[in-house]
C-alpha positions, 0 to 999 in steps of 0.5 A: 556823861548824863548816866555817870553819877557826878562823883564819879565824872572825869570833869578834866583831863589830867596832863602830868607833865612833870616826874620826879627825880632827885628831889625835883618835879621836873618839868616835861615839854616833850613827847607825851602818851595819851592815857584812855579808859575802855569805860565809854561815857557816851551812848555810843561806845567810844573809849574815854581820854583821861589824860597824858603822861610823859614819854620819857627816854633813855637820857631821863632814865639815866638821869633818874639812876644817877640821882638814886646812885648819888643819893645812896653814895656807896651807903654814905648818903643821907637816906641809907645812913639816917636813924630808923626813927628818922626814916620812920618819921619821913614814912609817916609824913608821906602816909598822912599825905597820901590819905588826903588823896583817897577820893582821887585816886579811887576814882582813877583806879576805877576809871583807869583799870575797871576796878569796882567801887568797893574794890578800889576803896579796899585797894587804897585802904589796904595800901594805907594799912600796909604802910602802917603795918610796915612802919610798926614791923620795922619799929619792932624789928629794930627793937630786936636788933637794939642790943649786943650779942657775945659768942666766943669772946666776940661782941656783935651788934646786929642789924639789917642794912640797905642793898642800894639801888632798886628798880621797882616795877609794878602791875596793872591789876593793883597798880597802887597796893602791889606797887607799894608792896614793893615801894615802901619796904625797899624805901623804909630799908634805906635803899634808894628807889627809881620807880615806873608805874605800870602802863595802866593804872599810871595817872593815879600815881600823879596825886601821890608825886608831891607827897613823895617829893615833900616826904623824903630827901632828894634822890631816895625815891624817883618816879619815871613814865615812859615805856618800860623798854626804853627806861628800864632797859638802859637803867638795867644795862648801867649795872648800877641796879642792886635789886630789881623788884617786879610784879607782872610776867616772868618773860619781862623779868628774865628780860631785864635780868638778862640786861644787867651786866653782873646778874650775880650781883642782882638781888630779885624780889619777883611776884610773877604769874601764876595757874592756881587751881581749885580741887573740889574733892567729892565730899566738898560742900558744894554750896561753899566750893561754888561760892568760893570758885566763883569768887576766885575765878571771877573777882576782878575778872579774873585778872589777878595772879592769885585768880583760880585759873583752872577747876579740877571737880571729881567725876562723881559730882562734876555734872552737879558742880558745872550746872549750879556753877555756870548758872551763878556765873550768868547771874553775875552782874556786868556793868560800870565799877560804881554801879550797885551790885556790879562784879563783872567790869570793862577790862582795861586792855582793849585787845583782851577780849579778843585773846580770851575769845582765841582761847575759847575757840581753841578749846571748842575746837579740841572738844570743849563746850561752853556750859553758860549761856552767856559765856563768850558774849562780846562787847566793845570792852568786855567778854563775858566769862565763858565756863569750858568743859571738858578742858584737856592739856592740849588746850591753850586755855589749860597750858596758858594763864589766861589773866581774864574772864575765862574758866577751864573745868577739868574732871578727875577720878584719880587724885593724882591726876591734878597732882601731876599736872601741878607737878609738872606745872611751871607755876607754884604758887598757890592752890584751893582744896575743897573737901571734908574727910580728914583721912583724905586731906591729910596726905594731900595737904602734905604733898601740896605744900610741896607744890605750891606755898599756900593751900587754901582749905575750903577758900579761894586763893588770895594774897591777904591778910598782908602779915602772911608769907606771899611768895611762889615756887618755880616761875611764880616768884622769887623771894617773900613779900608780906609785912614781915618778910618784905623788910628782909627781902630789901635788905641784909644783915650787917654788923659790927663785931669787937673782941671783948677786951677793955680797950675795945669795950671802953670804945663801945661804951663812948660809941653808945652814949655819944649817940654819934653813930645812927648804926651802933645804937640800942635805943628802944623806939616806942 
């Protein structure tokens, strides 16, 4: 480890030998799984052992389910009936403890998934901000509902209530931020949660187990480790899960959804795959378009659902674009996440370079060329981004969401070519549109907003700011995640109705004055 700065060295293994169920950190002495990093800490390449996690089974999974079901207790549990202010207090206690673990979690983000130091720090800080923003939004939601409405002689006190038990499964590429974008709103709305970390980025949850345990009532949040098929499947088969909250692959979402015996009762909050295109019009500012396409295609090695995964360039400018774009890709620095100026980092999945090579080989066989000199260069834990051109619809790299470092480029003459492709695509999350002529842009925007859910004008696709809606059409998403929308996705409108008469009105007044009900309240949370 001589070449690794001391503050980033792994000096001791993390043996996670407990899991959180029913408010108790339960010790585990059974089978465990080793967690490796594809980053090497030796001169000759060798993956690095980071620690171990419990390999829990069906018995432990069902124990966690029972804990969540009992904590919800048919809506009568402590957590779902708690005053809004008290739930907020629990969340504030948690985030205060979470902030003390920043250095530890940032280091694990780098080692476990290969995210650069600035991006790892950004993920942690953004997640903390997301929690505080969610708290403020929840306060505002409660303020807006702290009233009575009257229509046709009926008073109504309308609030949002929890849905029940949530199974929460996060992704490896944003194992903290996107997981918590599900977990935090689900929890604060009064649902009870079973959470299993992703396959990669799993150890970084370990520093937060005690914070979860000490901040929330028993059973409100339960954290499991193990294989998804082993622990998630029996939980779903029980029929006791009310919400499946998953960010990942549609195949996984469909498989889990199909395990539920009453899928009509199952709410879905899903962030799934995408094949976001860039469309570069002939009047685009090429410098700007190339800057944004570099960021969109190569940030975190393209391992983002919001990454630009296919680039359409008008035939009048495609040669100039390709020449300058390819040179910029080759100029990107590859190295370990903590190195200054590094843009490309080791891939967390050891088999990903082989998969990307298969896509490249398939494209070359069907007529594409690698435009950049470094394209496809392979090391033990990486394959350098290949700019492929010309790409056609028969190629796997056109059809599949590559989720890694390979960049397909297509030229077009008629704007209907990329529009038709997008209409036929299984995905519909975002698009990046580069151009300046408003006569051209206006009808294009009017079409694109009906094909995807976010049109990025002269900028790469992204999720944030987190106050904006994050969703997709077709196979890309179910429900909307943003600070505002997520609270609604994990709750349902529920209300108390009362006919306007002297008898009922006296009871309502006494209910409010006594403050005996946590639901019936017109208190204003500051």
